[in-house]
Backbone as JSON Lines, residues from 0, in Angstrom:
{"i":0,"aa":"S","n":[0.54,-1.33,0.04],"ca":[0.02,0.01,0.02],"c":[0.65,1.27,-0.1]}
{"i":1,"aa":"T","n":[0.36,2.22,-0.71],"ca":[1.13,3.38,-0.85],"c":[1.06,4.39,0.32]}
{"i":2,"aa":"K","n":[0.26,3.83,1.2],"ca":[0.05,4.33,2.57],"c":[1.08,3.8,3.61]}
{"i":3,"aa":"T","n":[1.56,2.59,3.55],"ca":[2.33,2.02,4.29],"c":[3.4,2.92,4.96]}
{"i":4,"aa":"L","n":[3.96,3.27,5.97],"ca":[5.02,4.21,6.33],"c":[6.4,3.43,6.04]}
{"i":5,"aa":"K","n":[7.21,4.21,5.87],"ca":[8.72,3.97,5.32],"c":[9.28,3.53,6.48]}
{"i":6,"aa":"I","n":[9.5,2.32,6.87],"ca":[10.19,1.84,8.01],"c":[11.19,0.47,7.92]}
{"i":7,"aa":"N","n":[12.26,0.74,8.56],"ca":[13.44,-0.42,8.25],"c":[12.96,-1.86,8.53]}
{"i":8,"aa":"P","n":[12.8,-2.69,7.77],"ca":[12.34,-3.62,7.68],"c":[13.04,-4.62,8.85]}
{"i":9,"aa":"K","n":[14.04,-4.42,9.14],"ca":[14.87,-5.16,10.21],"c":[14.44,-4.99,11.69]}
{"i":10,"aa":"I","n":[13.84,-3.7,11.66],"ca":[13.4,-3.36,13.31],"c":[11.97,-3.41,13.09]}
{"i":11,"aa":"M","n":[11.27,-3.85,14.28],"ca":[9.84,-4.13,14.05],"c":[9.16,-2.63,14.56]}
{"i":12,"aa":"P","n":[7.85,-2.26,13.96],"ca":[7.39,-0.83,14.13],"c":[7.13,-0.89,15.45]}
{"i":13,"aa":"S","n":[7.07,0.08,16.28],"ca":[6.69,0.48,17.41],"c":[5.45,1.28,17.77]}
{"i":14,"aa":"C","n":[4.56,1.18,18.78],"ca":[3.19,1.94,19.0],"c":[3.35,2.46,20.53]}
{"i":15,"aa":"L","n":[3.17,3.41,20.78],"ca":[2.76,3.9,21.99],"c":[1.37,3.94,22.3]}
{"i":16,"aa":"V","n":[0.6,3.39,23.32],"ca":[-0.67,3.78,23.39],"c":[-0.93,4.23,25.06]}
{"i":17,"aa":"P","n":[-1.4,5.39,24.97],"ca":[-1.5,6.16,26.29],"c":[-2.88,5.46,26.81]}
{"i":18,"aa":"L","n":[-3.08,5.05,28.36],"ca":[-4.07,4.95,28.9],"c":[-4.32,5.99,29.96]}
{"i":19,"aa":"A","n":[-5.77,6.35,30.33],"ca":[-5.74,6.97,31.25],"c":[-7.2,6.81,31.96]}
{"i":20,"aa":"N","n":[-7.46,7.11,33.38],"ca":[-8.59,6.84,34.09],"c":[-9.63,7.42,33.08]}
{"i":21,"aa":"G","n":[-10.5,6.21,32.92],"ca":[-11.69,6.85,32.04],"c":[-11.77,6.39,30.54]}
{"i":22,"aa":"S","n":[-10.52,5.88,30.2],"ca":[-10.14,5.16,28.81],"c":[-11.39,4.18,28.32]}
{"i":23,"aa":"E","n":[-11.77,4.26,27.14],"ca":[-12.58,2.86,26.68],"c":[-11.74,1.8,26.67]}
{"i":24,"aa":"E","n":[-11.85,0.84,27.55],"ca":[-10.91,-0.5,27.3],"c":[-11.26,-1.06,26.27]}
{"i":25,"aa":"L","n":[-12.24,-1.51,25.79],"ca":[-12.59,-1.97,24.23],"c":[-11.92,-1.49,23.21]}
{"i":26,"aa":"E","n":[-11.71,0.19,23.44],"ca":[-11.03,0.61,22.15],"c":[-9.56,0.38,22.63]}
{"i":27,"aa":"A","n":[-9.19,0.4,23.53],"ca":[-7.47,0.47,23.92],"c":[-6.95,-1.16,23.5]}
{"i":28,"aa":"I","n":[-7.87,-2.17,24.11],"ca":[-7.47,-3.42,23.47],"c":[-7.5,-3.85,22.23]}
{"i":29,"aa":"S","n":[-8.76,-3.12,21.65],"ca":[-8.98,-3.43,19.85],"c":[-7.4,-2.73,19.16]}
{"i":30,"aa":"I","n":[-6.95,-1.82,19.64],"ca":[-5.75,-1.05,19.17],"c":[-4.56,-2.24,19.51]}
{"i":31,"aa":"W","n":[-4.39,-2.67,20.52],"ca":[-3.15,-3.0,20.75],"c":[-2.97,-4.56,20.43]}
{"i":32,"aa":"N","n":[-4.04,-5.21,20.77],"ca":[-4.04,-6.74,20.34],"c":[-4.08,-6.91,18.9]}
{"i":33,"aa":"P","n":[-4.63,-6.55,17.9],"ca":[-3.98,-6.73,16.38],"c":[-2.38,-6.36,16.25]}
{"i":34,"aa":"L","n":[-2.35,-5.35,16.84],"ca":[-0.86,-4.67,16.56],"c":[0.1,-5.58,17.15]}
{"i":35,"aa":"R","n":[-0.24,-6.13,18.23],"ca":[1.02,-7.26,19.01],"c":[0.96,-8.55,18.13]}
{"i":36,"aa":"R","n":[-0.43,-8.85,17.64],"ca":[-0.35,-10.01,16.76],"c":[0.65,-9.79,15.51]}
{"i":37,"aa":"A","n":[0.71,-8.75,15.01],"ca":[1.28,-8.78,13.91],"c":[2.83,-8.14,14.21]}
{"i":38,"aa":"G","n":[3.22,-8.35,15.65],"ca":[4.68,-8.18,15.83],"c":[5.05,-7.03,16.22]}
{"i":39,"aa":"V","n":[4.32,-5.95,16.09],"ca":[4.57,-4.45,16.65],"c":[4.98,-4.41,18.07]}
{"i":40,"aa":"E","n":[6.01,-3.71,18.27],"ca":[6.29,-3.43,19.7],"c":[5.41,-2.49,20.45]}
{"i":41,"aa":"V","n":[4.41,-2.72,21.22],"ca":[3.64,-1.95,21.79],"c":[4.11,-1.65,23.09]}
{"i":42,"aa":"T","n":[3.78,-0.26,23.63],"ca":[4.13,0.19,25.14],"c":[3.01,0.85,25.37]}
{"i":43,"aa":"I","n":[2.14,0.13,26.74],"ca":[1.13,0.93,27.06],"c":[1.47,1.99,28.29]}
{"i":44,"aa":"A","n":[0.85,3.13,28.11],"ca":[1.63,4.23,29.15],"c":[0.57,5.05,29.84]}
{"i":45,"aa":"S","n":[0.49,4.85,31.31],"ca":[-0.26,5.72,31.91],"c":[0.19,7.19,31.74]}
{"i":46,"aa":"V","n":[-0.87,7.94,31.84],"ca":[-0.9,9.51,31.88],"c":[-1.42,9.91,33.22]}
{"i":47,"aa":"M","n":[-1.65,9.24,34.21],"ca":[-2.07,9.44,35.62],"c":[-0.78,9.64,36.26]}
{"i":48,"aa":"P","n":[-0.54,10.85,36.87],"ca":[0.87,10.99,37.58],"c":[1.18,10.09,38.73]}
{"i":49,"aa":"G","n":[2.12,9.15,38.18],"ca":[2.74,8.6,39.82],"c":[2.15,7.03,39.85]}
{"i":50,"aa":"S","n":[0.86,6.68,38.95],"ca":[0.37,5.59,38.84],"c":[0.39,4.87,37.33]}
{"i":51,"aa":"L","n":[0.89,3.41,37.64],"ca":[1.02,2.52,36.51],"c":[-0.54,1.89,36.16]}
{"i":52,"aa":"E","n":[-1.48,1.99,37.12],"ca":[-2.63,1.57,37.12],"c":[-3.68,2.35,36.9]}
{"i":53,"aa":"V","n":[-4.59,1.96,35.85],"ca":[-5.72,3.05,35.17],"c":[-7.0,2.29,35.49]}
{"i":54,"aa":"Q","n":[-7.99,3.03,35.96],"ca":[-9.27,2.17,35.95],"c":[-10.18,3.01,34.78]}
{"i":55,"aa":"C","n":[-10.18,1.84,33.85],"ca":[-10.96,2.34,32.44],"c":[-12.54,2.72,32.69]}
{"i":56,"aa":"A","n":[-13.22,3.28,31.35],"ca":[-14.52,3.5,31.69],"c":[-15.47,2.68,32.22]}
{"i":57,"aa":"R","n":[-15.21,1.37,31.86],"ca":[-16.04,0.39,32.28],"c":[-15.84,-0.26,33.53]}
{"i":58,"aa":"G","n":[-14.97,0.07,34.12],"ca":[-14.53,-0.28,35.52],"c":[-13.25,-1.6,35.52]}
{"i":59,"aa":"T","n":[-12.67,-1.78,34.29],"ca":[-11.49,-2.79,34.12],"c":[-10.32,-1.83,34.78]}
{"i":60,"aa":"V","n":[-9.42,-2.56,35.38],"ca":[-8.13,-2.02,36.11],"c":[-7.12,-2.53,35.12]}
{"i":61,"aa":"I","n":[-6.28,-1.72,34.31],"ca":[-5.15,-2.19,33.53],"c":[-4.09,-1.55,34.16]}
{"i":62,"aa":"K","n":[-2.82,-2.52,34.53],"ca":[-1.34,-2.06,34.73],"c":[-0.84,-1.77,33.5]}
{"i":63,"aa":"C","n":[-0.46,-0.53,33.45],"ca":[0.26,-0.32,32.19],"c":[1.92,-0.4,32.24]}
{"i":64,"aa":"D","n":[2.49,-0.76,30.97],"ca":[3.77,-0.96,31.06],"c":[4.89,0.24,31.75]}
{"i":65,"aa":"K","n":[4.63,1.41,31.68],"ca":[5.66,2.7,31.88],"c":[4.42,3.89,32.03]}
{"i":66,"aa":"L","n":[4.9,4.86,32.81],"ca":[4.44,6.14,32.7],"c":[4.51,6.99,31.7]}
{"i":67,"aa":"I","n":[4.02,7.74,31.21],"ca":[4.13,8.48,29.88],"c":[5.31,9.23,29.98]}
{"i":68,"aa":"T","n":[5.57,9.94,31.3],"ca":[6.95,10.56,31.61],"c":[8.39,9.83,31.13]}
{"i":69,"aa":"D","n":[8.36,8.38,31.1],"ca":[9.12,7.57,30.9],"c":[9.35,7.3,29.42]}
{"i":70,"aa":"C","n":[8.35,7.68,28.62],"ca":[8.36,7.37,27.33],"c":[8.63,8.57,26.34]}
{"i":71,"aa":"L","n":[8.99,9.68,27.01],"ca":[9.08,10.78,25.85],"c":[10.54,10.92,25.06]}
{"i":72,"aa":"A","n":[11.51,10.17,25.73],"ca":[12.72,9.84,24.86],"c":[12.84,9.08,23.97]}
{"i":73,"aa":"E","n":[11.84,8.22,24.12],"ca":[11.67,7.12,23.02],"c":[11.36,7.33,21.82]}
{"i":74,"aa":"K","n":[11.51,6.95,20.49],"ca":[11.03,7.27,19.13],"c":[9.83,6.01,18.91]}
{"i":75,"aa":"F","n":[8.76,6.36,18.71],"ca":[7.37,5.76,18.07],"c":[7.22,5.93,17.09]}
{"i":76,"aa":"D","n":[6.87,4.72,16.1],"ca":[6.43,4.78,14.54],"c":[4.8,5.29,14.79]}
{"i":77,"aa":"C","n":[4.13,5.1,15.96],"ca":[2.89,5.66,15.84],"c":[2.43,5.65,17.54]}
{"i":78,"aa":"V","n":[1.74,6.58,17.54],"ca":[0.87,7.03,18.99],"c":[-0.4,6.85,18.93]}
{"i":79,"aa":"A","n":[-1.23,5.93,19.4],"ca":[-2.75,5.92,19.13],"c":[-3.54,5.83,20.54]}
{"i":80,"aa":"L","n":[-4.19,6.65,20.42],"ca":[-5.07,7.37,21.65],"c":[-6.38,6.33,21.52]}
{"i":81,"aa":"P","n":[-6.99,5.61,22.48],"ca":[-8.18,5.01,22.81],"c":[-9.12,6.25,23.35]}
{"i":82,"aa":"G","n":[-10.49,6.13,23.37],"ca":[-11.36,7.32,23.49],"c":[-11.92,7.15,24.87]}
{"i":83,"aa":"G","n":[-13.06,7.09,24.95],"ca":[-13.59,7.05,26.61],"c":[-13.72,8.52,27.03]}
{"i":84,"aa":"M","n":[-14.81,8.72,27.78],"ca":[-14.63,9.84,28.78],"c":[-14.88,9.47,30.36]}
{"i":85,"aa":"P","n":[-13.81,10.12,31.06],"ca":[-13.27,11.37,30.82],"c":[-11.84,10.96,30.58]}
{"i":86,"aa":"G","n":[-11.6,9.73,29.83],"ca":[-10.18,9.27,29.55],"c":[-9.64,10.52,28.66]}
{"i":87,"aa":"A","n":[-10.54,10.79,27.55],"ca":[-10.0,11.8,26.51],"c":[-9.41,13.21,27.18]}
{"i":88,"aa":"T","n":[-10.54,13.59,28.26],"ca":[-10.28,14.7,28.8],"c":[-8.73,14.65,29.59]}
{"i":89,"aa":"N","n":[-8.69,13.51,30.38],"ca":[-7.46,13.49,30.97],"c":[-6.27,13.21,29.88]}
{"i":90,"aa":"F","n":[-6.09,12.69,28.62],"ca":[-5.21,13.14,27.78],"c":[-5.1,14.48,27.64]}
{"i":91,"aa":"A","n":[-6.13,15.07,27.11],"ca":[-5.97,16.45,26.8],"c":[-5.53,17.38,27.63]}
{"i":92,"aa":"E","n":[-5.42,17.29,28.79],"ca":[-4.97,18.03,29.91],"c":[-3.49,17.46,30.58]}
{"i":93,"aa":"C","n":[-2.99,16.36,29.77],"ca":[-1.71,15.68,30.08],"c":[-0.71,16.57,29.28]}
{"i":94,"aa":"K","n":[0.08,17.64,29.9],"ca":[0.96,18.61,29.0],"c":[1.99,17.72,28.34]}
{"i":95,"aa":"E","n":[2.63,16.34,28.98],"ca":[3.72,15.75,27.99],"c":[3.32,15.16,26.93]}
{"i":96,"aa":"L","n":[1.83,14.43,27.1],"ca":[1.4,13.81,25.93],"c":[0.86,14.7,24.87]}
{"i":97,"aa":"V","n":[0.32,15.91,25.23],"ca":[0.06,16.88,24.19],"c":[1.29,17.43,23.32]}
{"i":98,"aa":"T","n":[2.28,17.49,24.27],"ca":[3.47,18.25,23.7],"c":[4.15,17.14,22.62]}
{"i":99,"aa":"L","n":[4.21,16.0,22.87],"ca":[4.56,14.52,22.19],"c":[4.05,14.74,20.93]}
{"i":100,"aa":"L","n":[2.55,14.98,21.05],"ca":[1.79,14.68,20.13],"c":[1.96,15.93,18.89]}
{"i":101,"aa":"Q","n":[2.31,17.09,19.51],"ca":[2.84,18.13,18.57],"c":[3.88,17.92,18.07]}
{"i":102,"aa":"E","n":[4.61,17.39,18.71],"ca":[6.12,17.42,18.17],"c":[6.01,16.43,16.9]}
{"i":103,"aa":"R","n":[5.49,15.33,16.91],"ca":[5.0,14.4,16.29],"c":[4.36,14.89,15.08]}
{"i":104,"aa":"K","n":[3.55,15.49,15.27],"ca":[2.86,16.17,14.1],"c":[3.56,17.15,13.08]}
{"i":105,"aa":"A","n":[4.43,17.86,13.77],"ca":[5.34,18.95,13.26],"c":[6.6,18.03,12.33]}
{"i":106,"aa":"A","n":[6.79,16.77,12.81],"ca":[7.52,15.94,11.89],"c":[6.81,14.89,11.0]}
{"i":107,"aa":"S","n":[5.79,15.0,11.1],"ca":[5.11,14.23,10.07],"c":[5.03,12.84,10.44]}
{"i":108,"aa":"M","n":[4.98,12.29,11.71],"ca":[4.72,11.03,12.22],"c":[3.34,10.6,12.56]}
{"i":109,"aa":"L","n":[3.27,9.59,12.49],"ca":[1.87,9.07,12.51],"c":[1.0,8.99,13.82]}
{"i":110,"aa":"N","n":[0.11,9.86,14.1],"ca":[-0.77,9.95,15.5],"c":[-2.16,9.26,14.77]}
{"i":111,"aa":"A","n":[-2.67,8.73,15.81],"ca":[-3.86,7.99,15.73],"c":[-4.82,8.34,16.93]}
{"i":112,"aa":"A","n":[-6.23,8.28,16.99],"ca":[-7.03,8.45,17.91],"c":[-8.48,7.98,17.55]}
{"i":113,"aa":"I","n":[-9.31,7.75,18.36],"ca":[-10.56,6.88,18.08],"c":[-11.74,7.5,19.29]}
{"i":114,"aa":"C","n":[-12.83,7.74,18.73],"ca":[-13.97,7.91,19.54],"c":[-13.88,9.42,20.2]}
{"i":115,"aa":"A","n":[-13.9,9.84,21.35],"ca":[-13.92,11.31,22.05],"c":[-12.42,11.95,21.61]}
{"i":116,"aa":"S","n":[-11.44,10.95,21.57],"ca":[-10.21,11.53,21.48],"c":[-9.6,12.37,20.04]}
{"i":117,"aa":"P","n":[-10.12,12.05,19.07],"ca":[-9.98,12.94,18.07],"c":[-10.69,14.51,18.12]}
{"i":118,"aa":"A","n":[-11.72,14.6,18.82],"ca":[-12.29,15.79,18.88],"c":[-11.48,16.45,20.19]}
{"i":119,"aa":"V","n":[-11.93,15.72,21.42],"ca":[-11.34,16.21,22.86],"c":[-9.78,16.46,22.73]}
{"i":120,"aa":"V","n":[-8.98,15.65,21.81],"ca":[-7.52,15.74,21.89],"c":[-7.24,16.59,20.5]}
{"i":121,"aa":"F","n":[-7.51,15.76,19.44],"ca":[-6.69,16.21,18.4],"c":[-7.38,17.5,17.98]}
{"i":122,"aa":"A","n":[-8.64,17.75,17.87],"ca":[-9.28,18.96,17.28],"c":[-8.99,20.22,18.36]}
{"i":123,"aa":"S","n":[-8.96,20.02,19.58],"ca":[-8.81,20.94,20.6],"c":[-7.41,21.42,20.57]}
{"i":124,"aa":"H","n":[-6.34,20.44,20.2],"ca":[-4.88,20.87,19.83],"c":[-4.17,21.17,19.11]}
{"i":125,"aa":"E","n":[-5.07,21.18,17.61],"ca":[-5.03,21.42,16.37],"c":[-3.79,20.51,15.98]}
{"i":126,"aa":"L","n":[-4.21,19.15,16.16],"ca":[-3.51,17.79,15.79],"c":[-3.95,17.07,14.44]}
{"i":127,"aa":"L","n":[-5.01,17.81,13.89],"ca":[-5.64,17.22,12.74],"c":[-4.85,17.56,11.54]}
{"i":128,"aa":"G","n":[-5.02,16.7,10.57],"ca":[-4.57,17.24,9.15],"c":[-5.39,18.18,8.44]}
{"i":129,"aa":"S","n":[-4.94,18.62,7.49],"ca":[-5.8,19.66,6.64],"c":[-7.16,19.04,5.9]}
{"i":130,"aa":"G","n":[-7.05,17.74,5.99],"ca":[-8.1,16.9,5.48],"c":[-9.25,16.76,6.38]}
{"i":131,"aa":"K","n":[-9.7,15.64,6.15],"ca":[-10.87,15.18,7.16],"c":[-10.6,14.01,8.32]}
{"i":132,"aa":"A","n":[-11.3,13.99,9.31],"ca":[-10.99,12.85,10.3],"c":[-12.51,12.52,10.82]}
{"i":133,"aa":"T","n":[-12.68,11.49,11.59],"ca":[-13.82,11.27,12.25],"c":[-13.82,11.07,13.59]}
{"i":134,"aa":"C","n":[-14.8,10.74,14.36],"ca":[-15.01,10.98,15.88],"c":[-16.13,10.3,16.32]}
{"i":135,"aa":"Y","n":[-16.46,9.88,17.34],"ca":[-17.8,9.75,17.98],"c":[-18.84,10.64,17.65]}
{"i":136,"aa":"P","n":[-20.04,10.38,17.36],"ca":[-21.02,11.16,16.68],"c":[-21.88,12.14,17.86]}
{"i":137,"aa":"A","n":[-21.21,12.44,19.05],"ca":[-21.78,13.12,20.09],"c":[-21.87,14.75,19.65]}
{"i":138,"aa":"P","n":[-23.05,15.26,19.78],"ca":[-23.16,16.82,19.26],"c":[-21.76,17.65,19.68]}
{"i":139,"aa":"K","n":[-21.81,17.51,20.8],"ca":[-19.94,18.26,21.46],"c":[-18.86,17.92,20.5]}
{"i":140,"aa":"F","n":[-18.83,16.67,20.56],"ca":[-17.55,16.28,19.65],"c":[-17.82,16.69,18.23]}
{"i":141,"aa":"L","n":[-18.93,16.57,17.48],"ca":[-19.28,17.21,16.32],"c":[-18.89,18.5,16.15]}
{"i":142,"aa":"E","n":[-19.23,19.21,17.1],"ca":[-19.03,20.7,17.08],"c":[-17.51,21.05,17.13]}
{"i":143,"aa":"M","n":[-16.78,20.37,17.97],"ca":[-15.3,20.48,18.09],"c":[-14.74,20.13,16.48]}
{"i":144,"aa":"M","n":[-15.15,19.16,15.99],"ca":[-14.49,19.02,14.75],"c":[-14.68,19.92,13.82]}
{"i":145,"aa":"G","n":[-15.83,20.46,13.59],"ca":[-16.23,21.49,12.67],"c":[-16.08,21.0,11.32]}
{"i":146,"aa":"D","n":[-15.57,21.7,10.35],"ca":[-15.46,21.37,9.12],"c":[-14.09,20.34,8.74]}
{"i":147,"aa":"K","n":[-13.82,19.44,9.57],"ca":[-12.73,18.53,9.59],"c":[-13.58,17.07,9.61]}
{"i":148,"aa":"L","n":[-14.81,17.09,9.72],"ca":[-15.81,16.07,9.93],"c":[-15.87,15.33,8.63]}
{"i":149,"aa":"A","n":[-15.41,14.05,8.53],"ca":[-15.5,13.24,7.34],"c":[-17.17,12.88,7.26]}
{"i":150,"aa":"P","n":[-17.45,12.52,6.05],"ca":[-18.82,12.29,5.84],"c":[-19.34,11.05,6.78]}
{"i":151,"aa":"E","n":[-20.64,11.37,7.19],"ca":[-21.43,10.2,7.95],"c":[-21.44,8.92,7.5]}
{"i":152,"aa":"G","n":[-21.2,7.89,8.24],"ca":[-20.85,6.53,8.04],"c":[-19.2,6.12,7.77]}
{"i":153,"aa":"T","n":[-18.25,7.17,7.58],"ca":[-17.33,6.8,7.81],"c":[-16.52,5.99,9.0]}
{"i":154,"aa":"T","n":[-15.97,5.12,8.98],"ca":[-15.73,4.36,9.93],"c":[-14.03,4.5,10.43]}
{"i":155,"aa":"V","n":[-13.41,4.74,9.33],"ca":[-11.82,4.87,9.79],"c":[-11.24,5.95,8.61]}
{"i":156,"aa":"V","n":[-10.56,6.84,9.09],"ca":[-10.11,7.9,8.07],"c":[-8.61,7.79,8.3]}
{"i":157,"aa":"V","n":[-7.64,8.07,7.21],"ca":[-6.31,8.16,7.46],"c":[-5.99,9.37,6.45]}
{"i":158,"aa":"D","n":[-5.71,10.45,6.78],"ca":[-5.39,11.8,6.27],"c":[-3.96,12.43,6.9]}
{"i":159,"aa":"E","n":[-2.93,12.53,5.9],"ca":[-1.81,13.17,6.43],"c":[-1.32,12.85,7.9]}
{"i":160,"aa":"K","n":[-0.92,11.7,7.8],"ca":[-0.28,10.66,9.11],"c":[-1.37,11.05,10.24]}
{"i":161,"aa":"V","n":[-2.73,11.01,9.91],"ca":[-3.45,11.12,11.25],"c":[-4.65,10.15,10.88]}
{"i":162,"aa":"A","n":[-4.82,9.24,11.81],"ca":[-5.65,7.98,11.61],"c":[-6.76,8.32,12.57]}
{"i":163,"aa":"T","n":[-8.31,8.33,12.28],"ca":[-9.23,8.49,13.38],"c":[-10.32,7.5,12.92]}
{"i":164,"aa":"S","n":[-10.81,7.13,14.17],"ca":[-12.23,6.45,14.09],"c":[-13.41,6.77,15.07]}
{"i":165,"aa":"V","n":[-14.3,6.06,14.9],"ca":[-15.6,6.13,15.33],"c":[-16.08,5.81,16.95]}
{"i":166,"aa":"G","n":[-15.71,4.67,17.28],"ca":[-16.13,4.25,18.39],"c":[-15.85,2.77,18.76]}
{"i":167,"aa":"P","n":[-16.52,2.34,20.06],"ca":[-16.18,0.8,19.96],"c":[-16.39,-0.06,18.98]}
{"i":168,"aa":"G","n":[-17.37,0.23,18.26],"ca":[-17.93,-0.72,16.93],"c":[-16.97,-0.49,15.93]}
{"i":169,"aa":"T","n":[-16.02,0.21,15.84],"ca":[-15.13,0.45,14.79],"c":[-13.48,-0.2,15.15]}
{"i":170,"aa":"A","n":[-13.59,-0.59,16.46],"ca":[-12.3,-0.09,17.26],"c":[-11.32,-1.21,16.38]}
{"i":171,"aa":"L","n":[-11.73,-2.43,16.17],"ca":[-11.22,-3.62,15.8],"c":[-10.67,-3.2,14.3]}
{"i":172,"aa":"E","n":[-11.4,-2.44,13.57],"ca":[-11.44,-2.11,12.25],"c":[-10.0,-0.94,12.07]}
{"i":173,"aa":"F","n":[-10.14,-0.22,13.22],"ca":[-9.24,0.91,13.56],"c":[-7.8,0.16,13.7]}
{"i":174,"aa":"G","n":[-7.86,-0.75,14.7],"ca":[-6.42,-1.37,15.28],"c":[-5.85,-2.28,14.03]}
{"i":175,"aa":"L","n":[-6.92,-2.76,13.19],"ca":[-6.06,-3.46,11.89],"c":[-5.77,-2.51,10.89]}
{"i":176,"aa":"T","n":[-6.19,-1.48,10.99],"ca":[-5.55,-0.48,9.77],"c":[-4.39,0.17,10.26]}
{"i":177,"aa":"L","n":[-4.34,0.28,11.65],"ca":[-2.83,0.74,12.22],"c":[-1.82,-0.28,11.99]}
{"i":178,"aa":"V","n":[-2.4,-1.62,11.97],"ca":[-1.43,-2.82,11.43],"c":[-0.91,-2.56,9.72]}
{"i":179,"aa":"G","n":[-1.96,-2.08,9.05],"ca":[-1.84,-1.83,7.49],"c":[-0.87,-0.62,7.82]}
{"i":180,"aa":"L","n":[-0.95,0.37,8.37],"ca":[-0.01,1.3,8.4],"c":[1.38,1.25,8.48]}
{"i":181,"aa":"L","n":[1.75,0.49,9.58],"ca":[2.71,0.1,10.03],"c":[3.47,-1.14,9.49]}
{"i":182,"aa":"C","n":[2.75,-2.22,9.02],"ca":[3.18,-3.52,8.52],"c":[2.84,-3.69,7.15]}
{"i":183,"aa":"G","n":[1.78,-2.77,6.55],"ca":[1.8,-3.09,5.03],"c":[0.07,-3.93,5.15]}
{"i":184,"aa":"K","n":[-0.34,-3.68,4.06],"ca":[-1.81,-4.03,3.96],"c":[-1.95,-5.74,4.0]}
{"i":185,"aa":"E","n":[-0.74,-6.06,3.28],"ca":[-1.02,-7.73,3.48],"c":[-0.93,-8.27,4.84]}
{"i":186,"aa":"K","n":[-0.09,-7.96,5.49],"ca":[-0.26,-8.14,6.89],"c":[-1.44,-7.9,7.74]}
{"i":187,"aa":"A","n":[-1.76,-6.4,7.38],"ca":[-3.21,-6.38,8.02],"c":[-4.27,-7.47,7.57]}
{"i":188,"aa":"E","n":[-4.36,-7.87,6.33],"ca":[-5.43,-8.5,5.89],"c":[-5.15,-10.07,6.54]}
{"i":189,"aa":"E","n":[-3.91,-10.27,6.52],"ca":[-3.46,-11.77,7.13],"c":[-3.92,-11.78,8.81]}
{"i":190,"aa":"I","n":[-3.69,-10.65,9.56],"ca":[-4.19,-10.69,10.87],"c":[-5.67,-10.68,11.1]}
{"i":191,"aa":"A","n":[-6.57,-9.82,10.17],"ca":[-7.67,-9.87,10.06],"c":[-8.37,-11.2,9.62]}
{"i":192,"aa":"A","n":[-7.78,-11.97,8.83],"ca":[-8.3,-13.35,8.53],"c":[-8.28,-14.11,9.8]}
{"i":193,"aa":"S","n":[-6.94,-14.07,10.58],"ca":[-6.81,-14.96,11.5],"c":[-7.41,-14.79,12.82]}
{"i":194,"aa":"M","n":[-8.21,-13.61,12.6],"ca":[-9.01,-12.86,14.03],"c":[-10.63,-13.16,13.5]}
{"i":195,"aa":"K","n":[-10.78,-13.65,12.18],"ca":[-12.01,-13.93,11.66],"c":[-12.82,-12.61,11.67]}
{"i":196,"aa":"F","n":[-12.33,-11.58,11.36],"ca":[-12.61,-10.12,11.13],"c":[-13.48,-10.11,10.35]}
{"i":197,"aa":"Q","n":[-14.87,-9.8,10.55],"ca":[-15.91,-9.64,9.52],"c":[-16.26,-8.62,8.63]}
{"i":198,"aa":"G","n":[-15.69,-7.64,8.72],"ca":[-15.68,-6.13,8.16],"c":[-14.92,-5.81,7.12]}
{"i":199,"aa":"S","n":[-14.48,-4.77,6.72],"ca":[-13.39,-4.42,5.6],"c":[-12.95,-3.45,6.04]}
{"i":200,"aa":"L","n":[-11.56,-3.49,5.52],"ca":[-10.4,-2.32,5.98],"c":[-10.47,-1.38,4.99]}
{"i":201,"aa":"T","n":[-11.52,-0.56,4.91],"ca":[-11.79,0.4,4.19],"c":[-10.79,1.4,4.01]}
{"i":202,"aa":"A","n":[-10.32,1.88,5.05],"ca":[-8.97,3.09,4.91],"c":[-7.76,2.69,4.37]}
{"i":203,"aa":"L","n":[-7.31,1.41,3.96],"ca":[-6.37,1.02,3.68],"c":[-6.26,1.22,1.88]}
């Protein structure tokens, strides 16, 4: 695929998945599970000061690999944000994460977000590309997205090194799309088949 990032094939791609209190756990797992199946090196990082454990939106407690402050010197091929509230708000208020995302955007590196996060984090901090993006269709999120919003019914959008998606029901397609962007469309289709994914990878 022409959208696949140029990555040294001898080095496995890497992805940082931030997690906060109130993050949607189904989206988080749907991001890192397909990536890990594809061999991507995933680091799960808590943005909660001093705490590796986060309590997700539906009550699941997850112990992260690292604190976000311990990830800032590392180079990741992708940073992918799950949604959920108030998880997305906690992301938006984490100065270290926002600065990291801004630096990555300036360097044309892949940033990704789903559900509330494209609006609450990306739109509010001008992290979207010049084209379209999508998010969870709550009125307040749609208002934040403004003219960046992709047509209704779009499940995953990839635009200018920014990947966005709608919500829990599109999360697996989103995770598999990230596999495609990092490892190539063929690998994404291979992982999708092994997982018995029933949808289509529309953004690759």
